[in-house]
Structures are given as C-alpha cells and as structure tokens.
N, C-alpha and C positions, 0 to 999 in steps of 0.2 A: 290338416298337414297332409304331405303327401306321402309315398311310400318310404321313400328314403329317410324322411325324417321320423318316420316310426319304426326304426331297426330297434329289434331287441336281441338282448342276449339272455336266452335260459339257461339257468345253471341248478341242476338238481344238487340237493346237500350244501346251498348255497347260506346256510346260515351261520355256521362256524367253519374252523381251520381252513383249509385251502380254498374249499368254496367261497367261504366268505371274502377272501382275498380277491378271487375272480372277479365275484360281482362289485367290489371296490375299485380295481383297477379297470374293468371294462366301464364302469361308470365314469372314469375319469377320461376314457377314450370316446366318451362320446355316445355310446349305449345305452337305452333304457333298458331296466333289468326287470326280469322275472324270476324270482326266487320261489324253488319248491323243496320244502321241507317239512318234517314233522316237528319242528323245534320252533313254535310259534314266538318264546320269548327270543330266541336267536335272531329270527326274523325280523321282529322290531328294533332289535338293537343294531341290526345290520342296514335296516332302513334309516335309521336315524343316521347312523354314520355316513351313509353315502349322501343323504340329502346335505349333510354339513361340508361335504368336499364336491357337490355337482347340483347341477339342477335339472338332471334327469327325472324321468318318471320311474319310479320303483312299484312293482306289483308282488304278489306274493299269494302260494297256493301253500295252506296247510295240507299236506297228504302224506300217508304212510306208503314211501316207495318200495316196499317190500311186498306190496300187493299189486299184482299185474294189472287189476283195472283202473290204478291210478292214472296209467298211460291215457286211456279213455278220457278221464277227467280233465287232463292236460290239454289235450286236443280240443276237447269242447269249449273249454276255457278260452284258448288262442283264437278259435274261429268266432265265438260270441262276441269278443271284443277286437276283432280283427287285426290280430296284433302279426307284424311281419317278423319273425325270427331269423335273424341272418347270423347267429353264434348259437351253438348248442354246446354246452358243456356238461358231459355225463362225469359227474364228480361224487355221488352218492356214496357210501360205502359204509360197511362195518366188518369190525375186526371181533372174533370169538376164538381165544385161547382152547386148547384142549384136544385130546384125540378124538376120532371120527365115531368111535364106539362111545363114549363117553358123553358126546354132545347130543343134546335132545333133537329129535327129527326136525322140530317146527325151526329152529336156529340154522339147520342145514337147507332148510326149504327157503327160509328168508335171505340167506346169503347168496344162494343161486338165482332167485328172483331178481334181488337188487342189483346184483353185479353183471348177470347175464341178459335176463328177459327185458328188465326196464331199459337198458343202456340199446337194447338190439331194436325194439320196438319205436324207441324216441328216434334212433338213428334211420331206421325205414321211415317214419312219417315226415319227418322234417329234412331228410336227405331228397326226399321225393320233391317236397316244396322248393327246396334250394336249387334242384336241379330245374325246376320250371322257373325260378327266378334268375337262374345264369350264375349265383354266386352263394357263397356260404362257407360256413368253418364249424368244423364239427372236432373238439377235444375229448379224448376219452381218457380217463385216468385208470392206469393198470397200477402196477406195483413191481418194484425189483423183484418179488417174490415169485414173478412170472417166468423165471429163468430157471428153475428146477423145483422140484418136489420140497415141501417144507413141512415135516411133520409137525403137531401141536397145532399148526393151522392150515391143515390140508385142503378144506373146501375153499379157504380164501384165495390160496395160491393158484389153484386149479381155476377158480373162477377168473382170475387176474390173467392167467394164462388162455384161456378163452379169449377174453378182451385182446390180447396180445393179437392172436391169429385172426379174429373177427375184423379189428381196426386196419390191420394190414391189407386184407382183401378187400374192404369196403374203400379203403384209398385209391385202388387201381380201378374199383367199378366206377367212381365218379369225379375222378381227377379231370377227365376232358369234359366235365358239366360245370366248370368253376368253382368246384367243392374241395377244400383242402381240409384233410382229415389227418390230426395229430395224435399220436397214441404217447402219453408220459408214464415214465417208469419211475418212481420218486422212492427213495430208501425211507429212513427213518425221518418224521418230521415232527416238528416240537407242537404237538398237541394233544389233547386230553386221552388219546388212544394209548400214551403210553405214561404208567403211573410210576413216574420217576422224581427224587427229590430234586429241588433247585439246583444244588451244588453238581449233581451227576448231569443234570440238562446244561448247564454252562460249560461245563466239560465238553459233552458232546458238540454242542454248537460250537465252540471255542477250535475245534479240531475239524469241523466240517463233517463230522460223523452224521449228525443229526443238523437238517436243514430248517429255517423257519419257513411258516407257510409264505409269507411275504416273497420270499426268493423264490419257492417252487411255482406259485402262480406267476411272476414275471416272468420267469424262463419259460413255461408253458406257453404264456400268451405270444411273447416272442417267436417262439418256434412255430406256433401256430398262423401268426400274419406274415412270417417269413415263408412259408409253404414246406416247412421241414414235416416230415412224414414221421419221425422219432425223436423223443428226447429222453435221456438219463440225467437228470441233473446232478451236478456234484462229483467230483473226481472220485472220492469214494465209493459212491454209489456205482460208477462206472466200473471199477475195478471188481467190486463185488458181483457186478452182473455179469461182467466178463468172464471170471473165475466159475461160477456157478454155471455158465453156459456150457463149459467144458469139463468139469468137475464130474466124475461118476456118482450117481447119488448114493452109492456104497459109502463113500466117504463120510457120509452123515451118522452111519452106525456110532463110530466112536464117542461123538457128542451126545448123542441119545441115550447113553449108558450113564452119563451124568446125573447123579441123583436128583438134582435140583432141576435138571430139564426133564427128566424121566416124570417127575409128578406132574408136570403140566399136561400130561396126555395119557395118563394110566387112568 
C-alpha cells in the first residue's frame, strides 16, 4: 500500500459517546482507524460496528490517557506500524462534579493531564508530521463550559478554556502548512456523563437542549473538512455560549445559593 492508502484517523476516547461516532463516521469516509482508550470492551464493540459498515483497518491501543507517558506509547506504536496519521481527534475527557476543595488531588491531576497535557503533546507530535506531509486535520473537543467559570466543575471548565485558547493559537501557527485545526464546543450530549431518566432525556433531545453523539460528530467532521476553525453545535448551545461570554461571573452567585446546587460543591 502506498502512503495515501494507509491514511489513518487517530481518535482518543474513541470507544464510546462522541468519540465512537467519530470513529464510525471517519471509517465511512474511508479512513483507517486507530482508537486509543482505556475501555477495552468499548473498543471491541466499536471495532465490530465499524467492520459491519466498512472494510477499513481498525487498530486499537488500550491506554490510560490520564497518564502523560501514554503519548510516548502512542508515538512508538505509530512508528512501529508505520502509520500515516492524517486526522487527529482529541476527544477523550472526564467530568467530575464537586467543589475544588472537596475533590481529591488525584482527580484534579487526572483532569488536567487528560484535557491539557495529552492534547498538547499529541498536537505537537502529529502536527509536526502533518506539516512535513503538507496536509492534515486536527479536531479538538472543548466544551460550552469554556466560555465562563463553572463552579462545581471548576477544573473541567478551566481545562476546556485552555483548549479553546490553545487550539486557536495552533490554528494560526499551522494554517499555511496545509493543516486545519477545528475546536468544537458542545453543550449537553446524550451520553453516560449525565445520569438522567429516559423521559427527561427524550424531552431534552426533543427541544435540542441535548444533542445526540451522532449529531455532534457529524457537525464536527463537517466543520473540520470544510476548514472551519470553530463550531458550537446547536442553536441552544450557541445562545448559552453567547450569554456566558458576556455575562458577569457574579450572576452565578444566586444560582449557587440554591440548596440542591450547593450540595454539589460543598
């Protein structure tokens, strides 16, 4: 096979949720797939689903991406197998509810490493390779929470804000090298992150307050391949992000005084 026939998409957290949809939809576009995740059962299920819809090659690495040394393991594997990574999807994420002072230090460290260090080092390594090839696509999953401080998920929103700034700067650095960088800011997505009953989920989906993983992935890839630098999927999320960007943070204080909300972070 020549280099073009060995084009791979590397997807972190590609075993479930939006990451799984990125893997499925990129396979349908003809990309071979490299999934990196700590969920071996999810990888096997996603691999089977891909093989049912496409004849592309599916590879996987079972790694804990909250450990920064995982980046070296990914690079070593790609080099050993001589894979040409044309698409990098930095999708893996974790969400931990609770106040900063009540959250275990290890949990905070894991969020920072997974959301900040891992995407930074992956973008550095594969961005360099894409630059040499003269073509590449990088998609970074941020969050609508990146637009203002969010008590009860302070570390999560702060790290997503880091990704917002990082991706924008990276975009300008590599745009004349044939590389497109797209940052995605989804709101609520219908995944296991949210412990909701089916009736509530259906209502949120009906009114587009919550989007399906399929929809978010489809919109994200469309933006990536059309050369768009930023995507906020869904009208509701666009409105919320716009309000958050201009609303003083002090407006959160009345909300935090609600007993049910306060219990989440005290």
